N, CA, C, O and CB atoms as a CASP TS submission, in Angstrom:
PFRMAT TS
TARGET T0000
AUTHOR 0000-0000-0000
METHOD Language model
MODEL 1
PARENT N/A
ATOM      1  N   UNK     1       1.270 -28.224   4.836  1.00  0.00           N
ATOM      2  CA  UNK     1       0.881 -26.837   4.919  1.00  0.00           C
ATOM      3  C   UNK     1      -0.397 -26.534   4.166  1.00  0.00           C
ATOM      4  O   UNK     1      -0.460 -25.517   3.475  1.00  0.00           O
ATOM      5  CB  UNK     1       1.974 -25.981   4.409  1.00  0.00           C
ATOM      6  N   UNK     2      -1.406 -27.358   4.266  1.00  0.00           N
ATOM      7  CA  UNK     2      -2.632 -27.079   3.561  1.00  0.00           C
ATOM      8  C   UNK     2      -3.750 -26.648   4.488  1.00  0.00           C
ATOM      9  O   UNK     2      -4.825 -26.275   4.018  1.00  0.00           O
ATOM     10  CB  UNK     2      -3.051 -28.274   2.786  1.00  0.00           C
ATOM     11  N   UNK     3      -3.523 -26.689   5.807  1.00  0.00           N
ATOM     12  CA  UNK     3      -4.589 -26.403   6.744  1.00  0.00           C
ATOM     13  C   UNK     3      -4.818 -24.906   6.965  1.00  0.00           C
ATOM     14  O   UNK     3      -5.921 -24.499   7.331  1.00  0.00           O
ATOM     15  CB  UNK     3      -4.291 -27.061   8.048  1.00  0.00           C
ATOM     16  N   UNK     4      -3.819 -24.109   6.753  1.00  0.00           N
ATOM     17  CA  UNK     4      -3.975 -22.663   6.944  1.00  0.00           C
ATOM     18  C   UNK     4      -4.765 -22.074   5.789  1.00  0.00           C
ATOM     19  O   UNK     4      -4.638 -22.518   4.647  1.00  0.00           O
ATOM     20  CB  UNK     4      -2.597 -21.967   7.066  1.00  0.00           C
ATOM     21  N   UNK     5      -5.570 -21.085   6.087  1.00  0.00           N
ATOM     22  CA  UNK     5      -6.382 -20.457   5.060  1.00  0.00           C
ATOM     23  C   UNK     5      -5.922 -19.025   4.857  1.00  0.00           C
ATOM     24  O   UNK     5      -5.571 -18.322   5.804  1.00  0.00           O
ATOM     25  CB  UNK     5      -7.875 -20.503   5.432  1.00  0.00           C
ATOM     26  N   UNK     6      -5.931 -18.618   3.613  1.00  0.00           N
ATOM     27  CA  UNK     6      -5.559 -17.250   3.301  1.00  0.00           C
ATOM     28  C   UNK     6      -6.776 -16.370   3.579  1.00  0.00           C
ATOM     29  O   UNK     6      -7.868 -16.645   3.080  1.00  0.00           O
ATOM     30  CB  UNK     6      -5.072 -17.109   1.811  1.00  0.00           C
ATOM     31  N   UNK     7      -6.597 -15.330   4.362  1.00  0.00           N
ATOM     32  CA  UNK     7      -7.717 -14.464   4.685  1.00  0.00           C
ATOM     33  C   UNK     7      -8.059 -13.583   3.496  1.00  0.00           C
ATOM     34  O   UNK     7      -7.184 -13.123   2.763  1.00  0.00           O
ATOM     35  CB  UNK     7      -7.403 -13.607   5.914  1.00  0.00           C
ATOM     36  N   UNK     8      -9.340 -13.366   3.328  1.00  0.00           N
ATOM     37  CA  UNK     8      -9.806 -12.534   2.218  1.00  0.00           C
ATOM     38  C   UNK     8     -10.165 -11.164   2.762  1.00  0.00           C
ATOM     39  O   UNK     8     -11.160 -11.006   3.470  1.00  0.00           O
ATOM     40  CB  UNK     8     -11.025 -13.182   1.491  1.00  0.00           C
ATOM     41  N   UNK     9      -9.346 -10.174   2.425  1.00  0.00           N
ATOM     42  CA  UNK     9      -9.581  -8.823   2.909  1.00  0.00           C
ATOM     43  C   UNK     9      -9.926  -7.887   1.762  1.00  0.00           C
ATOM     44  O   UNK     9      -9.806  -6.669   1.891  1.00  0.00           O
ATOM     45  CB  UNK     9      -8.362  -8.308   3.661  1.00  0.00           C
ATOM     46  N   UNK    10     -10.355  -8.455   0.636  1.00  0.00           N
ATOM     47  CA  UNK    10     -10.581  -7.623  -0.542  1.00  0.00           C
ATOM     48  C   UNK    10     -11.670  -6.583  -0.310  1.00  0.00           C
ATOM     49  O   UNK    10     -11.627  -5.504  -0.900  1.00  0.00           O
ATOM     50  CB  UNK    10     -10.948  -8.490  -1.728  1.00  0.00           C
ATOM     51  N   UNK    11     -12.650  -6.893   0.547  1.00  0.00           N
ATOM     52  CA  UNK    11     -13.714  -5.937   0.776  1.00  0.00           C
ATOM     53  C   UNK    11     -13.282  -4.810   1.705  1.00  0.00           C
ATOM     54  O   UNK    11     -13.936  -3.767   1.756  1.00  0.00           O
ATOM     55  CB  UNK    11     -14.920  -6.638   1.343  1.00  0.00           C
ATOM     56  N   UNK    12     -12.185  -5.006   2.444  1.00  0.00           N
ATOM     57  CA  UNK    12     -11.751  -3.985   3.392  1.00  0.00           C
ATOM     58  C   UNK    12     -10.543  -3.187   2.894  1.00  0.00           C
ATOM     59  O   UNK    12      -9.957  -2.417   3.655  1.00  0.00           O
ATOM     60  CB  UNK    12     -11.422  -4.628   4.716  1.00  0.00           C
ATOM     61  N   UNK    13     -10.169  -3.365   1.631  1.00  0.00           N
ATOM     62  CA  UNK    13      -9.035  -2.620   1.093  1.00  0.00           C
ATOM     63  C   UNK    13      -9.492  -1.197   0.804  1.00  0.00           C
ATOM     64  O   UNK    13     -10.371  -0.960  -0.024  1.00  0.00           O
ATOM     65  CB  UNK    13      -8.465  -3.301  -0.195  1.00  0.00           C
ATOM     66  N   UNK    14      -8.882  -0.279   1.496  1.00  0.00           N
ATOM     67  CA  UNK    14      -9.256   1.121   1.320  1.00  0.00           C
ATOM     68  C   UNK    14      -8.428   1.794   0.241  1.00  0.00           C
ATOM     69  O   UNK    14      -7.812   1.139  -0.600  1.00  0.00           O
ATOM     70  CB  UNK    14      -9.105   1.873   2.627  1.00  0.00           C
ATOM     71  N   UNK    15      -8.428   3.089   0.284  1.00  0.00           N
ATOM     72  CA  UNK    15      -7.652   3.869  -0.670  1.00  0.00           C
ATOM     73  C   UNK    15      -6.183   3.843  -0.271  1.00  0.00           C
ATOM     74  O   UNK    15      -5.859   3.623   0.896  1.00  0.00           O
ATOM     75  CB  UNK    15      -8.174   5.325  -0.749  1.00  0.00           C
ATOM     76  N   UNK    16      -5.299   4.065  -1.226  1.00  0.00           N
ATOM     77  CA  UNK    16      -3.872   4.076  -0.884  1.00  0.00           C
ATOM     78  C   UNK    16      -3.536   5.254   0.028  1.00  0.00           C
ATOM     79  O   UNK    16      -4.239   6.264   0.029  1.00  0.00           O
ATOM     80  CB  UNK    16      -3.013   4.135  -2.159  1.00  0.00           C
ATOM     81  N   UNK    17      -2.461   5.120   0.800  1.00  0.00           N
ATOM     82  CA  UNK    17      -2.040   6.233   1.647  1.00  0.00           C
ATOM     83  C   UNK    17      -1.741   7.470   0.794  1.00  0.00           C
ATOM     84  O   UNK    17      -1.367   7.358  -0.374  1.00  0.00           O
ATOM     85  CB  UNK    17      -0.799   5.840   2.480  1.00  0.00           C
ATOM     86  N   UNK    18      -1.908   8.619   1.382  1.00  0.00           N
ATOM     87  CA  UNK    18      -1.715   9.878   0.647  1.00  0.00           C
ATOM     88  C   UNK    18      -0.287  10.022   0.125  1.00  0.00           C
ATOM     89  O   UNK    18      -0.067  10.663  -0.902  1.00  0.00           O
ATOM     90  CB  UNK    18      -2.056  11.068   1.544  1.00  0.00           C
ATOM     91  N   UNK    19       0.681   9.433   0.821  1.00  0.00           N
ATOM     92  CA  UNK    19       2.070   9.582   0.401  1.00  0.00           C
ATOM     93  C   UNK    19       2.540   8.471  -0.549  1.00  0.00           C
ATOM     94  O   UNK    19       3.713   8.433  -0.918  1.00  0.00           O
ATOM     95  CB  UNK    19       2.960   9.614   1.616  1.00  0.00           C
ATOM     96  N   UNK    20       1.636   7.568  -0.944  1.00  0.00           N
ATOM     97  CA  UNK    20       2.003   6.472  -1.848  1.00  0.00           C
ATOM     98  C   UNK    20       2.050   6.971  -3.275  1.00  0.00           C
ATOM     99  O   UNK    20       1.064   7.500  -3.787  1.00  0.00           O
ATOM    100  CB  UNK    20       1.013   5.299  -1.727  1.00  0.00           C
ATOM    101  N   UNK    21       3.189   6.805  -3.917  1.00  0.00           N
ATOM    102  CA  UNK    21       3.338   7.177  -5.314  1.00  0.00           C
ATOM    103  C   UNK    21       3.272   5.920  -6.158  1.00  0.00           C
ATOM    104  O   UNK    21       4.086   5.009  -6.005  1.00  0.00           O
ATOM    105  CB  UNK    21       4.664   7.940  -5.556  1.00  0.00           C
ATOM    106  N   UNK    22       2.297   5.881  -7.047  1.00  0.00           N
ATOM    107  CA  UNK    22       2.175   4.728  -7.942  1.00  0.00           C
ATOM    108  C   UNK    22       3.391   4.675  -8.855  1.00  0.00           C
ATOM    109  O   UNK    22       3.902   5.719  -9.262  1.00  0.00           O
ATOM    110  CB  UNK    22       0.861   4.801  -8.778  1.00  0.00           C
ATOM    111  N   UNK    23       3.866   3.460  -9.186  1.00  0.00           N
ATOM    112  CA  UNK    23       4.991   3.349 -10.115  1.00  0.00           C
ATOM    113  C   UNK    23       4.672   4.022 -11.450  1.00  0.00           C
ATOM    114  O   UNK    23       3.505   4.152 -11.821  1.00  0.00           O
ATOM    115  CB  UNK    23       5.351   1.874 -10.342  1.00  0.00           C
ATOM    116  N   UNK    24       5.692   4.442 -12.155  1.00  0.00           N
ATOM    117  CA  UNK    24       5.543   5.126 -13.429  1.00  0.00           C
ATOM    118  C   UNK    24       4.668   4.315 -14.388  1.00  0.00           C
ATOM    119  O   UNK    24       4.927   3.134 -14.621  1.00  0.00           O
ATOM    120  CB  UNK    24       6.915   5.385 -14.054  1.00  0.00           C
ATOM    121  N   UNK    25       3.657   4.938 -14.928  1.00  0.00           N
ATOM    122  CA  UNK    25       2.774   4.287 -15.884  1.00  0.00           C
ATOM    123  C   UNK    25       1.650   3.481 -15.261  1.00  0.00           C
ATOM    124  O   UNK    25       0.906   2.807 -15.973  1.00  0.00           O
ATOM    125  CB  UNK    25       3.567   3.405 -16.753  1.00  0.00           C
ATOM    126  N   UNK    26       1.514   3.538 -13.943  1.00  0.00           N
ATOM    127  CA  UNK    26       0.502   2.752 -13.247  1.00  0.00           C
ATOM    128  C   UNK    26      -0.524   3.685 -12.615  1.00  0.00           C
ATOM    129  O   UNK    26      -0.181   4.746 -12.095  1.00  0.00           O
ATOM    130  CB  UNK    26       1.150   1.844 -12.174  1.00  0.00           C
ATOM    131  N   UNK    27      -1.756   3.282 -12.666  1.00  0.00           N
ATOM    132  CA  UNK    27      -2.831   4.063 -12.082  1.00  0.00           C
ATOM    133  C   UNK    27      -2.888   3.840 -10.569  1.00  0.00           C
ATOM    134  O   UNK    27      -2.494   2.782 -10.079  1.00  0.00           O
ATOM    135  CB  UNK    27      -4.175   3.699 -12.733  1.00  0.00           C
ATOM    136  N   UNK    28      -3.373   4.826  -9.845  1.00  0.00           N
ATOM    137  CA  UNK    28      -3.590   4.650  -8.405  1.00  0.00           C
ATOM    138  C   UNK    28      -4.677   3.616  -8.146  1.00  0.00           C
ATOM    139  O   UNK    28      -4.816   3.135  -7.022  1.00  0.00           O
ATOM    140  CB  UNK    28      -3.967   5.988  -7.746  1.00  0.00           C
ATOM    141  N   UNK    29      -5.449   3.270  -9.173  1.00  0.00           N
ATOM    142  CA  UNK    29      -6.501   2.273  -9.024  1.00  0.00           C
ATOM    143  C   UNK    29      -5.948   0.862  -8.856  1.00  0.00           C
ATOM    144  O   UNK    29      -6.710  -0.063  -8.574  1.00  0.00           O
ATOM    145  CB  UNK    29      -7.422   2.319 -10.218  1.00  0.00           C
ATOM    146  N   UNK    30      -4.647   0.677  -9.022  1.00  0.00           N
ATOM    147  CA  UNK    30      -4.053  -0.645  -8.856  1.00  0.00           C
ATOM    148  C   UNK    30      -3.720  -0.955  -7.401  1.00  0.00           C
ATOM    149  O   UNK    30      -3.167  -2.015  -7.107  1.00  0.00           O
ATOM    150  CB  UNK    30      -2.803  -0.757  -9.697  1.00  0.00           C
ATOM    151  N   UNK    31      -4.047  -0.052  -6.495  1.00  0.00           N
ATOM    152  CA  UNK    31      -3.723  -0.235  -5.080  1.00  0.00           C
ATOM    153  C   UNK    31      -4.260  -1.552  -4.541  1.00  0.00           C
ATOM    154  O   UNK    31      -3.554  -2.238  -3.802  1.00  0.00           O
ATOM    155  CB  UNK    31      -4.276   0.918  -4.262  1.00  0.00           C
ATOM    156  N   UNK    32      -5.480  -1.924  -4.885  1.00  0.00           N
ATOM    157  CA  UNK    32      -6.045  -3.169  -4.362  1.00  0.00           C
ATOM    158  C   UNK    32      -5.230  -4.370  -4.827  1.00  0.00           C
ATOM    159  O   UNK    32      -5.069  -5.330  -4.073  1.00  0.00           O
ATOM    160  CB  UNK    32      -7.510  -3.322  -4.801  1.00  0.00           C
ATOM    161  N   UNK    33      -4.710  -4.336  -6.061  1.00  0.00           N
ATOM    162  CA  UNK    33      -3.863  -5.433  -6.544  1.00  0.00           C
ATOM    163  C   UNK    33      -2.550  -5.492  -5.774  1.00  0.00           C
ATOM    164  O   UNK    33      -2.049  -6.577  -5.480  1.00  0.00           O
ATOM    165  CB  UNK    33      -3.583  -5.275  -8.045  1.00  0.00           C
ATOM    166  N   UNK    34      -1.997  -4.337  -5.449  1.00  0.00           N
ATOM    167  CA  UNK    34      -0.759  -4.300  -4.677  1.00  0.00           C
ATOM    168  C   UNK    34      -0.981  -4.960  -3.315  1.00  0.00           C
ATOM    169  O   UNK    34      -0.168  -5.771  -2.874  1.00  0.00           O
ATOM    170  CB  UNK    34      -0.262  -2.839  -4.503  1.00  0.00           C
ATOM    171  N   UNK    35      -2.073  -4.611  -2.661  1.00  0.00           N
ATOM    172  CA  UNK    35      -2.376  -5.163  -1.340  1.00  0.00           C
ATOM    173  C   UNK    35      -2.640  -6.665  -1.429  1.00  0.00           C
ATOM    174  O   UNK    35      -2.145  -7.429  -0.600  1.00  0.00           O
ATOM    175  CB  UNK    35      -3.591  -4.445  -0.722  1.00  0.00           C
ATOM    176  N   UNK    36      -3.412  -7.094  -2.424  1.00  0.00           N
ATOM    177  CA  UNK    36      -3.713  -8.522  -2.577  1.00  0.00           C
ATOM    178  C   UNK    36      -2.444  -9.319  -2.852  1.00  0.00           C
ATOM    179  O   UNK    36      -2.242 -10.383  -2.268  1.00  0.00           O
ATOM    180  CB  UNK    36      -4.727  -8.740  -3.709  1.00  0.00           C
ATOM    181  N   UNK    37      -1.587  -8.810  -3.741  1.00  0.00           N
ATOM    182  CA  UNK    37      -0.355  -9.526  -4.049  1.00  0.00           C
ATOM    183  C   UNK    37       0.553  -9.635  -2.833  1.00  0.00           C
ATOM    184  O   UNK    37       1.194 -10.666  -2.630  1.00  0.00           O
ATOM    185  CB  UNK    37       0.381  -8.838  -5.183  1.00  0.00           C
ATOM    186  N   UNK    38       0.614  -8.581  -2.023  1.00  0.00           N
ATOM    187  CA  UNK    38       1.426  -8.632  -0.813  1.00  0.00           C
ATOM    188  C   UNK    38       0.884  -9.694   0.138  1.00  0.00           C
ATOM    189  O   UNK    38       1.651 -10.456   0.727  1.00  0.00           O
ATOM    190  CB  UNK    38       1.459  -7.255  -0.121  1.00  0.00           C
ATOM    191  N   UNK    39      -0.423  -9.742   0.284  1.00  0.00           N
ATOM    192  CA  UNK    39      -1.036 -10.753   1.143  1.00  0.00           C
ATOM    193  C   UNK    39      -0.769 -12.163   0.651  1.00  0.00           C
ATOM    194  O   UNK    39      -0.527 -13.069   1.448  1.00  0.00           O
ATOM    195  CB  UNK    39      -2.524 -10.523   1.236  1.00  0.00           C
ATOM    196  N   UNK    40      -0.814 -12.349  -0.660  1.00  0.00           N
ATOM    197  CA  UNK    40      -0.534 -13.670  -1.238  1.00  0.00           C
ATOM    198  C   UNK    40       0.913 -14.067  -1.018  1.00  0.00           C
ATOM    199  O   UNK    40       1.201 -15.223  -0.708  1.00  0.00           O
ATOM    200  CB  UNK    40      -0.855 -13.683  -2.733  1.00  0.00           C
ATOM    201  N   UNK    41       1.822 -13.123  -1.177  1.00  0.00           N
ATOM    202  CA  UNK    41       3.235 -13.425  -0.946  1.00  0.00           C
ATOM    203  C   UNK    41       3.489 -13.754   0.522  1.00  0.00           C
ATOM    204  O   UNK    41       4.227 -14.689   0.831  1.00  0.00           O
ATOM    205  CB  UNK    41       4.115 -12.243  -1.381  1.00  0.00           C
ATOM    206  N   UNK    42       2.881 -12.989   1.425  1.00  0.00           N
ATOM    207  CA  UNK    42       3.037 -13.258   2.858  1.00  0.00           C
ATOM    208  C   UNK    42       2.539 -14.662   3.196  1.00  0.00           C
ATOM    209  O   UNK    42       3.179 -15.386   3.958  1.00  0.00           O
ATOM    210  CB  UNK    42       2.275 -12.205   3.694  1.00  0.00           C
ATOM    211  N   UNK    43       1.395 -15.043   2.627  1.00  0.00           N
ATOM    212  CA  UNK    43       0.828 -16.368   2.857  1.00  0.00           C
ATOM    213  C   UNK    43       1.800 -17.454   2.401  1.00  0.00           C
ATOM    214  O   UNK    43       2.056 -18.406   3.138  1.00  0.00           O
ATOM    215  CB  UNK    43      -0.517 -16.514   2.124  1.00  0.00           C
ATOM    216  N   UNK    44       2.340 -17.316   1.193  1.00  0.00           N
ATOM    217  CA  UNK    44       3.243 -18.327   0.646  1.00  0.00           C
ATOM    218  C   UNK    44       4.527 -18.425   1.452  1.00  0.00           C
ATOM    219  O   UNK    44       5.047 -19.522   1.657  1.00  0.00           O
ATOM    220  CB  UNK    44       3.568 -18.014  -0.806  1.00  0.00           C
ATOM    221  N   UNK    45       5.043 -17.295   1.910  1.00  0.00           N
ATOM    222  CA  UNK    45       6.265 -17.301   2.719  1.00  0.00           C
ATOM    223  C   UNK    45       5.997 -17.984   4.063  1.00  0.00           C
ATOM    224  O   UNK    45       6.850 -18.716   4.567  1.00  0.00           O
ATOM    225  CB  UNK    45       6.786 -15.851   2.940  1.00  0.00           C
ATOM    226  N   UNK    46       4.822 -17.749   4.642  1.00  0.00           N
ATOM    227  CA  UNK    46       4.489 -18.383   5.919  1.00  0.00           C
ATOM    228  C   UNK    46       4.301 -19.888   5.786  1.00  0.00           C
ATOM    229  O   UNK    46       4.617 -20.634   6.713  1.00  0.00           O
ATOM    230  CB  UNK    46       3.233 -17.762   6.494  1.00  0.00           C
ATOM    231  N   UNK    47       3.789 -20.344   4.646  1.00  0.00           N
ATOM    232  CA  UNK    47       3.429 -21.743   4.480  1.00  0.00           C
ATOM    233  C   UNK    47       4.552 -22.636   3.956  1.00  0.00           C
ATOM    234  O   UNK    47       4.562 -23.837   4.225  1.00  0.00           O
ATOM    235  CB  UNK    47       2.275 -21.836   3.566  1.00  0.00           C
ATOM    236  N   UNK    48       5.490 -22.067   3.217  1.00  0.00           N
ATOM    237  CA  UNK    48       6.508 -22.883   2.561  1.00  0.00           C
ATOM    238  C   UNK    48       7.914 -22.442   2.955  1.00  0.00           C
ATOM    239  O   UNK    48       8.218 -21.250   2.980  1.00  0.00           O
ATOM    240  CB  UNK    48       6.345 -22.815   1.045  1.00  0.00           C
ATOM    241  N   UNK    49       8.767 -23.423   3.261  1.00  0.00           N
ATOM    242  CA  UNK    49      10.132 -23.151   3.693  1.00  0.00           C
ATOM    243  C   UNK    49      11.066 -22.927   2.523  1.00  0.00           C
ATOM    244  O   UNK    49      11.896 -22.019   2.551  1.00  0.00           O
ATOM    245  CB  UNK    49      10.643 -24.285   4.541  1.00  0.00           C
ATOM    246  N   UNK    50      10.936 -23.751   1.494  1.00  0.00           N
ATOM    247  CA  UNK    50      11.856 -23.682   0.366  1.00  0.00           C
ATOM    248  C   UNK    50      11.445 -22.605  -0.620  1.00  0.00           C
ATOM    249  O   UNK    50      10.263 -22.440  -0.924  1.00  0.00           O
ATOM    250  CB  UNK    50      11.932 -25.026  -0.336  1.00  0.00           C
ATOM    251  N   UNK    51      12.431 -21.875  -1.115  1.00  0.00           N
ATOM    252  CA  UNK    51      12.186 -20.769  -2.035  1.00  0.00           C
ATOM    253  C   UNK    51      11.446 -21.227  -3.294  1.00  0.00           C
ATOM    254  O   UNK    51      10.536 -20.544  -3.764  1.00  0.00           O
ATOM    255  CB  UNK    51      13.505 -20.110  -2.420  1.00  0.00           C
ATOM    256  N   UNK    52      11.835 -22.377  -3.836  1.00  0.00           N
ATOM    257  CA  UNK    52      11.186 -22.858  -5.062  1.00  0.00           C
ATOM    258  C   UNK    52       9.695 -23.099  -4.839  1.00  0.00           C
ATOM    259  O   UNK    52       8.886 -22.827  -5.726  1.00  0.00           O
ATOM    260  CB  UNK    52      11.859 -24.152  -5.553  1.00  0.00           C
ATOM    261  N   UNK    53       9.322 -23.605  -3.663  1.00  0.00           N
ATOM    262  CA  UNK    53       7.909 -23.824  -3.355  1.00  0.00           C
ATOM    263  C   UNK    53       7.177 -22.497  -3.154  1.00  0.00           C
ATOM    264  O   UNK    53       6.010 -22.364  -3.524  1.00  0.00           O
ATOM    265  CB  UNK    53       7.766 -24.701  -2.103  1.00  0.00           C
ATOM    266  N   UNK    54       7.858 -21.531  -2.574  1.00  0.00           N
ATOM    267  CA  UNK    54       7.246 -20.209  -2.402  1.00  0.00           C
ATOM    268  C   UNK    54       6.956 -19.578  -3.757  1.00  0.00           C
ATOM    269  O   UNK    54       5.887 -19.005  -3.971  1.00  0.00           O
ATOM    270  CB  UNK    54       8.164 -19.287  -1.570  1.00  0.00           C
ATOM    271  N   UNK    55       7.913 -19.687  -4.666  1.00  0.00           N
ATOM    272  CA  UNK    55       7.731 -19.113  -6.002  1.00  0.00           C
ATOM    273  C   UNK    55       6.565 -19.787  -6.717  1.00  0.00           C
ATOM    274  O   UNK    55       5.754 -19.113  -7.352  1.00  0.00           O
ATOM    275  CB  UNK    55       9.022 -19.255  -6.836  1.00  0.00           C
ATOM    276  N   UNK    56       6.475 -21.104  -6.619  1.00  0.00           N
ATOM    277  CA  UNK    56       5.358 -21.829  -7.240  1.00  0.00           C
ATOM    278  C   UNK    56       4.028 -21.372  -6.649  1.00  0.00           C
ATOM    279  O   UNK    56       3.058 -21.153  -7.375  1.00  0.00           O
ATOM    280  CB  UNK    56       5.528 -23.354  -7.052  1.00  0.00           C
ATOM    281  N   UNK    57       3.994 -21.231  -5.338  1.00  0.00           N
ATOM    282  CA  UNK    57       2.772 -20.799  -4.653  1.00  0.00           C
ATOM    283  C   UNK    57       2.351 -19.410  -5.120  1.00  0.00           C
ATOM    284  O   UNK    57       1.184 -19.192  -5.448  1.00  0.00           O
ATOM    285  CB  UNK    57       2.978 -20.803  -3.129  1.00  0.00           C
ATOM    286  N   UNK    58       3.282 -18.484  -5.152  1.00  0.00           N
ATOM    287  CA  UNK    58       2.986 -17.112  -5.570  1.00  0.00           C
ATOM    288  C   UNK    58       2.511 -17.096  -7.015  1.00  0.00           C
ATOM    289  O   UNK    58       1.574 -16.372  -7.353  1.00  0.00           O
ATOM    290  CB  UNK    58       4.226 -16.209  -5.403  1.00  0.00           C
ATOM    291  N   UNK    59       3.152 -17.891  -7.872  1.00  0.00           N
ATOM    292  CA  UNK    59       2.755 -17.941  -9.274  1.00  0.00           C
ATOM    293  C   UNK    59       1.339 -18.471  -9.432  1.00  0.00           C
ATOM    294  O   UNK    59       0.581 -17.984 -10.270  1.00  0.00           O
ATOM    295  CB  UNK    59       3.725 -18.803 -10.066  1.00  0.00           C
ATOM    296  N   UNK    60       0.980 -19.464  -8.632  1.00  0.00           N
ATOM    297  CA  UNK    60      -0.366 -20.038  -8.723  1.00  0.00           C
ATOM    298  C   UNK    60      -1.440 -19.084  -8.204  1.00  0.00           C
ATOM    299  O   UNK    60      -2.557 -19.070  -8.721  1.00  0.00           O
ATOM    300  CB  UNK    60      -0.426 -21.344  -7.948  1.00  0.00           C
ATOM    301  N   UNK    61      -1.116 -18.297  -7.198  1.00  0.00           N
ATOM    302  CA  UNK    61      -2.110 -17.408  -6.587  1.00  0.00           C
ATOM    303  C   UNK    61      -2.232 -16.065  -7.305  1.00  0.00           C
ATOM    304  O   UNK    61      -3.192 -15.327  -7.083  1.00  0.00           O
ATOM    305  CB  UNK    61      -1.759 -17.170  -5.136  1.00  0.00           C
ATOM    306  N   UNK    62      -1.283 -15.754  -8.146  1.00  0.00           N
ATOM    307  CA  UNK    62      -1.275 -14.445  -8.809  1.00  0.00           C
ATOM    308  C   UNK    62      -1.575 -14.632 -10.284  1.00  0.00           C
ATOM    309  O   UNK    62      -0.904 -15.411 -10.962  1.00  0.00           O
ATOM    310  CB  UNK    62       0.089 -13.724  -8.615  1.00  0.00           C
ATOM    311  N   UNK    63      -2.565 -13.932 -10.782  1.00  0.00           N
ATOM    312  CA  UNK    63      -2.991 -14.123 -12.157  1.00  0.00           C
ATOM    313  C   UNK    63      -2.141 -13.455 -13.206  1.00  0.00           C
ATOM    314  O   UNK    63      -2.214 -13.832 -14.375  1.00  0.00           O
ATOM    315  CB  UNK    63      -4.345 -13.649 -12.299  1.00  0.00           C
ATOM    316  N   UNK    64      -1.350 -12.496 -12.844  1.00  0.00           N
ATOM    317  CA  UNK    64      -0.592 -11.773 -13.845  1.00  0.00           C
ATOM    318  C   UNK    64       0.753 -11.329 -13.308  1.00  0.00           C
ATOM    319  O   UNK    64       1.141 -11.718 -12.207  1.00  0.00           O
ATOM    320  CB  UNK    64      -1.373 -10.582 -14.333  1.00  0.00           C
ATOM    321  N   UNK    65       1.451 -10.537 -14.055  1.00  0.00           N
ATOM    322  CA  UNK    65       2.771 -10.082 -13.618  1.00  0.00           C
ATOM    323  C   UNK    65       2.655  -9.098 -12.450  1.00  0.00           C
ATOM    324  O   UNK    65       1.654  -8.398 -12.297  1.00  0.00           O
ATOM    325  CB  UNK    65       3.523  -9.428 -14.789  1.00  0.00           C
ATOM    326  N   UNK    66       3.704  -9.068 -11.638  1.00  0.00           N
ATOM    327  CA  UNK    66       3.748  -8.093 -10.558  1.00  0.00           C
ATOM    328  C   UNK    66       4.119  -6.729 -11.128  1.00  0.00           C
ATOM    329  O   UNK    66       4.783  -6.638 -12.161  1.00  0.00           O
ATOM    330  CB  UNK    66       4.754  -8.525  -9.460  1.00  0.00           C
ATOM    331  N   UNK    67       3.697  -5.701 -10.468  1.00  0.00           N
ATOM    332  CA  UNK    67       4.043  -4.355 -10.887  1.00  0.00           C
ATOM    333  C   UNK    67       5.481  -4.072 -10.482  1.00  0.00           C
ATOM    334  O   UNK    67       5.907  -4.444  -9.388  1.00  0.00           O
ATOM    335  CB  UNK    67       3.076  -3.311 -10.274  1.00  0.00           C
ATOM    336  N   UNK    68       6.209  -3.431 -11.340  1.00  0.00           N
ATOM    337  CA  UNK    68       7.613  -3.122 -11.045  1.00  0.00           C
ATOM    338  C   UNK    68       7.715  -1.856 -10.226  1.00  0.00           C
ATOM    339  O   UNK    68       8.818  -1.433  -9.879  1.00  0.00           O
ATOM    340  CB  UNK    68       8.425  -2.980 -12.337  1.00  0.00           C
TER
END
């Protein structure tokens, strides 16, 4: 599963939807991180069958903790 490439949509991430409520204590400016993390998780789920490999993939692609 190394041939697929993760698409980079960071330049096309717009503003959050009007009805999106940021989690308590989080700025609306974190929207781009939410979108990027979702894309990274989708990529790992598509590429790896086993849960342990998916978790490793997500951990490697994500620099910090996920927002609760």
